[in-house]
LOLOZA-381668 format. One line per 5 residues: number of its first residue (from 0); their letters; for each residue x negated, y, z negated of C-alpha. Coordinates in steps of 0.02 Angstrom, whole numbers, always signed. Layout:
N
NUM	a	X:Y:Z ~ ...
This chain:
392
0	mtkss	+441:-128:+1069 ~ +421:+59:+1084 ~ +267:+116:+1174 ~ +147:+210:+1060 ~ +145:+398:+1087
5	atppa	-6:+510:+1067 ~ +101:+616:+951 ~ +171:+538:+791 ~ +351:+571:+739 ~ +374:+747:+670
10	whhve	+365:+759:+481 ~ +541:+830:+472 ~ +599:+655:+519 ~ +555:+600:+342 ~ +720:+555:+261
15	ahdmf	+757:+688:+130 ~ +847:+587:-4 ~ +902:+675:-163 ~ +732:+659:-249 ~ +627:+716:-102
20	perdh	+537:+881:-140 ~ +598:+1039:-56 ~ +492:+1098:+89 ~ +487:+1243:+209 ~ +432:+1273:+388
25	ddtar	+249:+1294:+340 ~ +246:+1131:+241 ~ +317:+1040:+391 ~ +189:+1118:+508 ~ +44:+1069:+395
30	fnfia	+101:+889:+378 ~ +131:+876:+565 ~ -48:+933:+593 ~ -118:+804:+473 ~ -10:+665:+544
35	smnky	-69:+706:+720 ~ -250:+719:+663 ~ -240:+550:+576 ~ -173:+468:+732 ~ -299:+557:+844
40	laqtl	-445:+503:+733 ~ -383:+324:+720 ~ -341:+292:+900 ~ -421:+417:+1019 ~ -583:+465:+932
45	gegnq	-588:+297:+842 ~ -634:+213:+1006 ~ -791:+319:+1009 ~ -857:+227:+856 ~ -866:+65:+952
50	layek	-948:+151:+1100 ~ -1076:+230:+984 ~ -1110:+60:+909 ~ -1126:-32:+1073 ~ -1223:+102:+1169
55	rvlpa	-1337:+175:+1034 ~ -1330:+98:+863 ~ -1337:-88:+902 ~ -1485:-77:+1024 ~ -1582:+30:+900
60	lqkel	-1538:-87:+757 ~ -1591:-240:+855 ~ -1756:-156:+892 ~ -1780:-104:+711 ~ -1736:-274:+636
65	hrepq	-1809:-382:+775 ~ -1648:-482:+764 ~ -1459:-465:+770 ~ -1375:-378:+623 ~ -1318:-505:+495
70	srhei	-1194:-407:+389 ~ -1072:-262:+397 ~ -1182:-175:+268 ~ -1326:-166:+392 ~ -1208:-97:+523
75	raamn	-1137:+32:+403 ~ -1309:+97:+355 ~ -1354:+117:+539 ~ -1186:+191:+591 ~ -1195:+320:+451
80	rdpfh	-1349:+390:+537 ~ -1258:+408:+703 ~ -1197:+587:+733 ~ -1031:+536:+812 ~ -984:+416:+674
85	sfwsa	-1040:+540:+540 ~ -928:+672:+617 ~ -781:+552:+633 ~ -801:+488:+457 ~ -812:+663:+381
90	akrnt	-658:+717:+478 ~ -561:+563:+422 ~ -607:+591:+240 ~ -563:+774:+255 ~ -389:+735:+321
95	meqrq	-355:+628:+167 ~ -413:+767:+51 ~ -307:+893:+147 ~ -156:+779:+140 ~ -173:+766:-49
100	qmsra	-195:+952:-73 ~ -50:+994:+42 ~ +65:+877:-54 ~ +9:+948:-220 ~ +28:+1127:-159
105	mvlpq	+208:+1087:-111 ~ +255:+975:-257 ~ +172:+1052:-410 ~ +265:+1220:-405 ~ +428:+1122:-413
110	aekla	+367:+988:-534 ~ +481:+1042:-677 ~ +631:+1053:-561 ~ +597:+879:-492 ~ +576:+809:-668
115	kkaeg	+744:+879:-721 ~ +825:+815:-563 ~ +760:+640:-599 ~ +822:+650:-778 ~ +994:+698:-715
120	ilast	+1002:+557:-588 ~ +945:+428:-716 ~ +1048:+492:-863 ~ +1190:+369:-835 ~ +1088:+220:-775
125	salel	+974:+87:-848 ~ +862:+86:-695 ~ +704:+136:-789 ~ +609:+60:-936 ~ +447:+145:-990
130	dpdld	+318:+88:-1116 ~ +225:+239:-1189 ~ +105:+122:-1278 ~ +47:+33:-1120 ~ -140:+48:-1092
135	ipayi	-189:+99:-916 ~ -321:-28:-858 ~ -496:+43:-839 ~ -500:-7:-656 ~ -351:+107:-628
140	asvdh	-393:+247:-750 ~ -569:+273:-683 ~ -523:+300:-500 ~ -439:+445:-409 ~ -354:+327:-286
145	hcmpg	-340:+390:-107 ~ -428:+552:-160 ~ -279:+603:-270 ~ -340:+700:-423 ~ -286:+602:-576
150	syhte	-223:+459:-468 ~ -42:+405:-490 ~ -36:+379:-679 ~ -87:+552:-742 ~ +54:+653:-821
155	lipnd	+46:+841:-796 ~ +209:+890:-882 ~ +337:+799:-990 ~ +439:+672:-891 ~ +325:+703:-742
160	vsaga	+373:+635:-570 ~ +250:+738:-467 ~ +136:+591:-426 ~ +283:+498:-350 ~ +340:+651:-252
165	nydsg	+162:+675:-190 ~ +153:+495:-130 ~ +324:+500:-48 ~ +293:+661:+45 ~ +118:+619:+103
170	ifatt	+121:+436:+155 ~ +218:+478:+313 ~ +76:+592:+368 ~ -60:+470:+315 ~ +15:+331:+420
175	ggamg	+62:+443:+566 ~ +245:+401:+540 ~ +214:+218:+577 ~ +309:+160:+423 ~ +474:+241:+467
180	alsdm	+577:+384:+396 ~ +574:+310:+221 ~ +399:+235:+235 ~ +483:+69:+196 ~ +429:-36:+343
185	agrav	+334:-161:+235 ~ +493:-203:+143 ~ +592:-212:+304 ~ +457:-325:+376 ~ +476:-444:+228
190	vdwlt	+664:-448:+256 ~ +641:-478:+443 ~ +518:-619:+408 ~ +626:-702:+277 ~ +788:-694:+377
195	tnypd	+701:-758:+533 ~ +603:-900:+454 ~ +707:-945:+301 ~ +885:-887:+334 ~ +953:-992:+190
200	fapkr	+832:-920:+62 ~ +938:-814:-55 ~ +836:-759:-206 ~ +936:-712:-359 ~ +793:-627:-451
205	ildig	+652:-532:-364 ~ +493:-453:-434 ~ +378:-326:-350 ~ +208:-306:-434 ~ +126:-135:-410
210	ctigh	+284:-59:-340 ~ +230:+126:-341 ~ +385:+225:-285 ~ +482:+70:-235 ~ +476:+111:-50
215	tlvpi	+450:-72:-2 ~ +565:-137:-138 ~ +724:-41:-95 ~ +754:-122:+77 ~ +729:-294:-1
220	aqafp	+852:-251:-139 ~ +976:-191:-9 ~ +954:-351:+93 ~ +994:-455:-62 ~ +1127:-351:-149
225	daevi	+1177:-492:-267 ~ +1000:-511:-332 ~ +926:-433:-489 ~ +774:-338:-424 ~ +631:-276:-532
230	gvdva	+480:-171:-490 ~ +333:-155:-609 ~ +189:-32:-610 ~ +74:+43:-743 ~ +105:+224:-690
235	apvlr	+251:+312:-774 ~ +260:+463:-654 ~ +287:+354:-501 ~ +410:+242:-592 ~ +519:+389:-645
240	yaaar	+520:+448:-465 ~ +549:+271:-399 ~ +700:+242:-509 ~ +782:+408:-464 ~ +739:+381:-280
245	avslg	+817:+207:-279 ~ +977:+271:-361 ~ +988:+413:-235 ~ +971:+286:-94 ~ +1111:+179:-164
250	adnvt	+1002:+34:-223 ~ +1094:+1:-386 ~ +1025:-174:-416 ~ +845:-116:-450 ~ +760:-87:-617
255	fiqan	+587:-10:-632 ~ +482:-64:-781 ~ +314:+2:-840 ~ +207:-153:-860 ~ +37:-222:-812
260	gedls	+41:-366:-688 ~ -92:-453:-792 ~ +34:-472:-934 ~ +213:-508:-884 ~ +254:-588:-1051
265	rfeda	+416:-490:-1061 ~ +480:-607:-925 ~ +521:-789:-958 ~ +439:-935:-871 ~ +516:-983:-703
270	sfdlv	+630:-831:-703 ~ +604:-762:-526 ~ +640:-835:-356 ~ +533:-711:-258 ~ +375:-624:-321
275	yssmf	+281:-514:-201 ~ +161:-369:-184 ~ +125:-249:-42 ~ -50:-178:-16 ~ -78:-198:-203
280	lhets	-214:-331:-221 ~ -350:-214:-156 ~ -307:-89:-294 ~ -347:-211:-434 ~ -509:-283:-499
285	nsamq	-559:-460:-453 ~ -554:-518:-634 ~ -379:-446:-653 ~ -320:-529:-492 ~ -335:-705:-562
290	kimne	-236:-653:-717 ~ -103:-576:-606 ~ -89:-734:-499 ~ -79:-840:-656 ~ +69:-734:-713
295	vsrvl	+148:-746:-539 ~ +138:-935:-552 ~ +211:-934:-727 ~ +363:-824:-692 ~ +403:-902:-522
300	apggl	+539:-1034:-525 ~ +516:-1205:-443 ~ +558:-1187:-259 ~ +520:-1001:-270 ~ +411:-901:-152
305	tlhle	+268:-780:-180 ~ +209:-662:-42 ~ +64:-539:-45 ~ +49:-417:+101 ~ -131:-362:+127
310	qpsyt	-266:-351:+258 ~ -366:-501:+319 ~ -518:-569:+231 ~ -687:-546:+312 ~ -705:-723:+377
315	ddmpl	-850:-787:+479 ~ -749:-774:+639 ~ -714:-589:+615 ~ -844:-486:+711 ~ -964:-390:+600
320	yeqfi	-918:-226:+683 ~ -734:-253:+641 ~ -781:-294:+462 ~ -879:-132:+453 ~ -740:-22:+521
325	rdwda	-609:-106:+410 ~ -724:-74:+263 ~ -720:+115:+288 ~ -590:+141:+151 ~ -697:+55:+21
330	hnnne	-837:+180:+42 ~ -744:+337:+92 ~ -567:+333:+24 ~ -588:+291:-160 ~ -544:+107:-137
335	pfwtr	-682:+26:-243 ~ -607:-150:-243 ~ -564:-154:-58 ~ -728:-227:+3 ~ -739:-361:-132
340	lhdin	-559:-416:-104 ~ -596:-452:+77 ~ -749:-555:+34 ~ -659:-678:-78 ~ -547:-824:-37
345	igdii	-375:-770:-97 ~ -312:-946:-67 ~ -433:-1010:-199 ~ -364:-885:-325 ~ -185:-936:-283
350	qkagf	-232:-1119:-301 ~ -317:-1091:-469 ~ -155:-1011:-527 ~ -67:-1177:-499 ~ -5:-1172:-319
355	eadnq	-50:-1329:-223 ~ -151:-1302:-64 ~ -17:-1389:+41 ~ +112:-1261:-18 ~ +7:-1111:+32
360	fvtqv	+9:-1020:+198 ~ -63:-868:+284 ~ +44:-775:+410 ~ +74:-609:+494 ~ +222:-508:+433
365	asagk	+267:-368:+552 ~ +415:-252:+561 ~ +532:-262:+708 ~ +497:-76:+730 ~ +308:-97:+742
370	ldgpe	+231:+22:+867 ~ +119:-42:+1005 ~ -53:+34:+1017 ~ -231:+15:+954 ~ -261:-66:+784
375	dhgrg	-267:+61:+643 ~ -352:-59:+521 ~ -232:-51:+376 ~ -110:+87:+423 ~ -8:-1:+555
380	aawht	+160:-85:+527 ~ +92:-263:+517 ~ +17:-356:+371 ~ -93:-507:+344 ~ +9:-603:+216
385	ygawk	-41:-734:+88 ~ +103:-842:+28 ~ +144:-997:-71 ~ +297:-1098:-121 ~ +311:-1156:-301
390	ga	+323:-1345:-312 ~ +458:-1431:-410
């Protein structure tokens, strides 16, 4: 393990594959600032939140309620009145808004150039299938996810890829470089976990639901080069970028398809050996989640595996303060389904989809390159993972 540094890797360490947007010295300096600020807020100043809670907020709340706090919601209301937490929270939100605007300021002037580049890369491949008639679900269309204007599905120009370029250029800064030069550590973690625990598992057909730019899918595709690998998402701009990105990285066994995970009817029953998602479930509504799991169960072959990388549910043994701090994104980072996801029993949803309880498991999937250091509550290179094997 590499000891965590106070300074994240410099943004120029992002791997500049053929689809990566052009940047100059000033772009690099801005992203380095935001990456350092994110890490400083999460780790150094983040510790002050717990001190504020223990030294000021909790004693005052106990006095006010004449009892111990009973929910994270009570803690949040009290913490939002604390000057330190209010400052920290405003700064953290501001860094996300700055990160989005910096990416857009860099990407949008070259949007047409990037679109043409993607067209050129994809001209001789069948790596992309779009559905112009696909309806964007209301739970996606109504939210500017992660403070990105128009979210990831909005098209600004014909054959737009700018949303994908925005995501690719900014996620390194958002995570403080913790996901590696290609921000692909979730995919590499899945590969590490599979090869360590199930070395004989050799899926021939793999599906990633909610694949975005394919950053977690490409390392899995490269680990199983004989497999047919498919990523689905509802957002055309990120899929165009994802397909061109994958080709430029040499992943020639991947196809990106515009589809809604609630309706995978284009795929036959029992046609995949591995179906997974990475930090996707918290982006979907709870009603949609059951439909998605039902489809996962339908398309997964007997003996197949489904994995869903997420963050842990708010169980009774998780301290209320930790629940509160993990819940920050739900209230401050345009993640409206985050809090509800962590209140439900995902195992129940998986079981209702047809997976027997004895075939389910919950585990930690972490990359071999995970940095040591304080928990970053969702932005570190380790994931709480819900999985199940399909019975015969």
